Every structure is written in structure tokens, then in C-alpha cells.
N, C-alpha and C positions, 0 to 999 in steps of 0.2 A: 322587427329585427330581433334576433336572439343573440345576445352578446357571446354566449359560450360557443356558438356555431359560426361566428362571424370573425374572420381574420382580417377583414377590411378596415383600413383607417378611415374614420368618418371625418367629415368637415366639422369645424368647431361648433357650429350651430346645431349639428345633429347630436353631438355629445351633450350640449347644453339642454336640448329638449329631452334626451334620454335621462340625464341626471335629474332634471326637474320631475319627470314622470316617476322615476324610482323613489326619490326622496318623498314625494307627496304620498305615494301609495304606502310606503313604509311608515310615515307619520300617521296616516289614517289607520293603518293596521294596529300600531301601538296604542293609539288612543282608544280604539274599539275594544282592546283587551286589557286595559289598565283600570283598576288594579287587578292583579291575578286573584282568582278565587279557589277555594278548596273543592268545590263541586266537581266531580269527575266529568260531568257533562260540559262544564266550562272548558276543561282541558281537551276534550274531544273536539269541541267547536274550534278551539284555538288551533289544533292540528289541522283540521279541515280548512280553516281560513288561511293557514300558512300556505297550503297548496294553491288556494285561489289567489293569494297575494303574489306568489311567485309567477303564476300564469299571467296575471294582470300586468306585472312589471316586466314581463318577457324574459324571465329567468336570467341566467348568467352569474358570473362570479360576484359581481357587486350585489346583486339581489340575494344570492345565497348567503353571503357574508353578513349582510344586514339582517336577514331573518335569523341567522344563528345568534348574532349579537342581541337582538330583541328577545329571543328565547332565553338566553343566558340572563339578561337583565330582569325579565319577568320571574325567572326562577329565584334569583337573589331577592327580589321584592317579596315573593311568596314566602320564602324562608324567614325574612324579617318579620313579617306579619304573623307568622305562627309562633314567634317567641323564641 
């Protein structure tokens, strides 16, 4: 199910399963890319993996918002580490 294309109201257990899926994928994605690196190849891989994480989590506004928040967080951490 893709949340952005789905206007149907799900059963509570379906939301629970979807939320667990999305949060697990986002947690794993963040852990795989932390701490941020200066290497341009790291950033290219990060961008590529962002697309894969979105696909794996089935897209939608929750997924997009979380990926944006993770990107912002990693950018802040990158700036901190540069001094």
C-alpha cells in the first residue's frame, strides 16, 4: 500500500503495521548514514539510499517527512563536525 495514493481508512492494526515498518526502515536508514561524512561519494550514496528507503517504506507523506527530517538532521550534524 502506498499512503500517498490511498484514500482508504485502514483498520488500526494496519496502521500499526505500517507505522512499525516505516519507523524501522527510517531508524535503520539513519544508523547506516551516521555520522555524516565529507566525502562526496558518501553524499551520493546517501541520496541513492534515500530513494531506496522511500521505496522500501512504500512512500507517502509520513515517509517523505521523515526522510526530510533525517536529511536536515544529518546536515546539521555535518556542519557541527566541520567546525
